C-alpha positions as CSV (number, residue, x, y, z in Angstrom):
1,M,75.1,-45.1,-227.1
2,D,73.6,-48.4,-226.2
3,P,76.1,-51.2,-227.3
4,D,73.2,-53.2,-228.6
5,F,72.1,-50.2,-230.8
6,S,70.6,-51.2,-234.1
7,A,69.4,-48.9,-236.9
8,D,66.3,-51.2,-237.0
9,S,65.2,-49.6,-233.7
10,C,65.2,-46.1,-235.2
11,S,62.5,-44.2,-237.1
12,V,63.0,-42.0,-240.2
13,Q,60.8,-39.1,-241.1
14,W,60.6,-35.9,-243.2
15,L,60.7,-32.8,-241.2
16,S,58.0,-30.1,-241.5
17,D,59.2,-26.5,-242.2
18,V,58.7,-25.6,-238.5
19,E,61.0,-28.6,-237.5
20,I,63.9,-27.6,-239.7
21,P,65.7,-25.8,-236.8
22,L,66.0,-29.2,-235.2
23,A,68.1,-30.4,-238.1
24,N,70.3,-27.4,-237.8
25,K,70.7,-27.9,-234.1
26,F,71.9,-31.5,-234.9
27,Y,74.5,-30.1,-237.4
28,R,75.7,-27.6,-234.9
29,T,75.9,-30.1,-232.0
30,Y,78.3,-32.3,-234.0
31,K,80.0,-29.5,-235.9
32,F,78.9,-30.8,-239.3
33,R,78.9,-28.4,-242.3
34,G,75.3,-29.0,-243.2
35,K,72.5,-26.5,-243.0
36,A,68.8,-27.4,-243.7
37,R,66.6,-24.8,-245.3
38,R,62.9,-24.2,-244.9
39,H,60.9,-25.4,-247.9
40,E,63.4,-28.0,-248.9
41,P,62.9,-31.7,-248.1
42,C,64.9,-32.7,-245.0
43,A,64.8,-36.1,-243.5
44,V,66.1,-37.3,-240.1
45,V,66.7,-40.6,-238.3
46,R,65.6,-40.7,-234.6
47,D,66.8,-43.2,-232.1
48,P,64.4,-44.9,-229.7
49,Q,64.8,-41.9,-227.3
50,N,63.6,-39.6,-230.2
51,R,67.1,-38.1,-230.5
52,I,68.1,-37.0,-234.0
53,I,71.1,-39.1,-235.0
54,A,71.2,-38.5,-238.7
55,C,70.1,-35.9,-241.2
56,G,70.1,-35.2,-245.0
57,S,68.4,-32.7,-247.3
58,L,67.6,-32.2,-250.9
59,R,68.6,-28.7,-252.2
60,K,66.3,-27.7,-255.1
61,L,68.2,-26.2,-258.0
62,T,67.0,-24.9,-261.3
63,D,66.6,-28.2,-263.2
64,S,67.9,-30.6,-260.6
65,Q,68.3,-31.4,-256.9
66,L,71.4,-31.9,-254.8
67,L,71.5,-34.4,-251.9
68,V,73.4,-32.4,-249.2
69,G,74.1,-32.5,-245.5
70,V,74.1,-36.2,-245.1
71,A,75.6,-36.7,-241.6
72,V,75.4,-39.3,-238.8
73,A,76.1,-38.7,-235.2
74,P,79.7,-40.1,-234.5
75,D,78.5,-42.7,-232.0
76,C,76.0,-44.1,-234.5
77,Q,78.3,-44.3,-237.5
78,G,79.0,-47.7,-239.1
79,K,75.7,-49.1,-237.9
80,G,73.5,-48.8,-241.0
81,V,72.0,-45.4,-240.1
82,A,73.1,-43.5,-243.2
83,R,71.8,-46.4,-245.4
84,Q,68.5,-46.3,-243.6
85,L,68.3,-42.5,-244.1
86,L,69.1,-42.6,-247.8
87,T,66.9,-45.6,-248.5
88,F,64.0,-43.6,-247.0
89,M,65.0,-40.4,-248.9
90,A,65.2,-42.3,-252.2
91,E,61.4,-41.9,-252.6
92,A,62.2,-38.3,-253.5
93,F,65.2,-39.0,-255.8
94,D,64.9,-38.9,-259.6
95,P,67.5,-38.9,-262.5
96,Q,68.1,-35.2,-261.8
97,T,69.3,-36.0,-258.3
98,F,73.0,-35.5,-257.7
99,T,75.4,-35.7,-254.8
100,F,79.0,-34.8,-254.2
101,P,80.4,-37.6,-252.0
102,Y,83.9,-37.7,-250.7
103,R,85.8,-40.2,-252.8
104,D,86.0,-42.8,-250.0
105,L,82.2,-42.9,-249.9
106,V,81.7,-43.6,-253.6
107,P,81.2,-47.4,-253.1
108,F,78.5,-46.7,-250.4
109,Y,76.6,-44.2,-252.7
110,T,77.0,-46.6,-255.6
111,S,75.3,-49.3,-253.6
112,L,72.3,-47.0,-253.1
113,G,71.8,-46.4,-256.9
114,F,74.2,-43.4,-257.6
115,T,76.6,-43.6,-260.5
116,E,79.7,-41.4,-261.0
117,V,79.3,-39.0,-263.9
118,A,81.6,-36.5,-265.7
119,L,81.3,-32.8,-265.2
120,E,80.7,-32.1,-268.9
121,G,77.0,-31.8,-269.9
122,L,75.7,-31.5,-266.3
123,P,73.2,-28.7,-265.4
124,S,75.2,-25.5,-264.7
125,A,73.9,-25.2,-261.2
126,I,75.4,-28.6,-260.4
127,A,78.7,-28.1,-262.3
128,D,79.2,-24.6,-260.8
129,R,78.6,-25.8,-257.2
130,F,80.8,-28.8,-257.7
131,L,83.7,-26.7,-258.9
132,T,83.3,-24.3,-256.0
133,Y,83.5,-27.1,-253.5
134,E,86.4,-28.7,-255.3
135,K,88.4,-25.4,-255.2
136,Q,87.9,-25.5,-251.4
137,G,90.1,-28.6,-251.4
138,R,87.4,-31.2,-250.9
139,D,88.2,-34.6,-252.3
140,I,84.8,-35.2,-253.9
141,T,83.3,-36.5,-257.0
142,I,79.9,-36.1,-258.7
143,Q,77.3,-38.9,-258.7
144,R,73.8,-39.0,-260.2
145,Y,70.9,-41.1,-259.0
146,T,70.2,-43.9,-261.5
147,G,68.0,-46.1,-259.4
148,S,68.6,-48.8,-256.8
149,S,71.0,-51.5,-257.8
């Protein structure tokens, strides 16, 4: 990675269904848990050499959507790439958009318009998935998109 790298030199775009395998190749390359699915919105950040350096998807659930698979290539972390990705993706967020960030990332997601919420009263698709992930030992919380702060 160029030492003068800046997120400002990158481009962000939604992938078409035929491009989804590119996102999954990114996840595999860096051994991230994410998996993009066809017919679900997936956005990527590309560096000036057109290399995918970040990815995130919106998983459609019954009455809501879940922001999933947000990942940044290790050599690009801490340089504003995730913020650039999520700011771009926010055009598709609404009050029924949720995410399950690791607790150490709560301030970051809060700065992007997400607010921590209690499990009670959430759509069952969100609550059930959260409990499944929590049982796997993940140190996560639930946040709902309430708009940019």
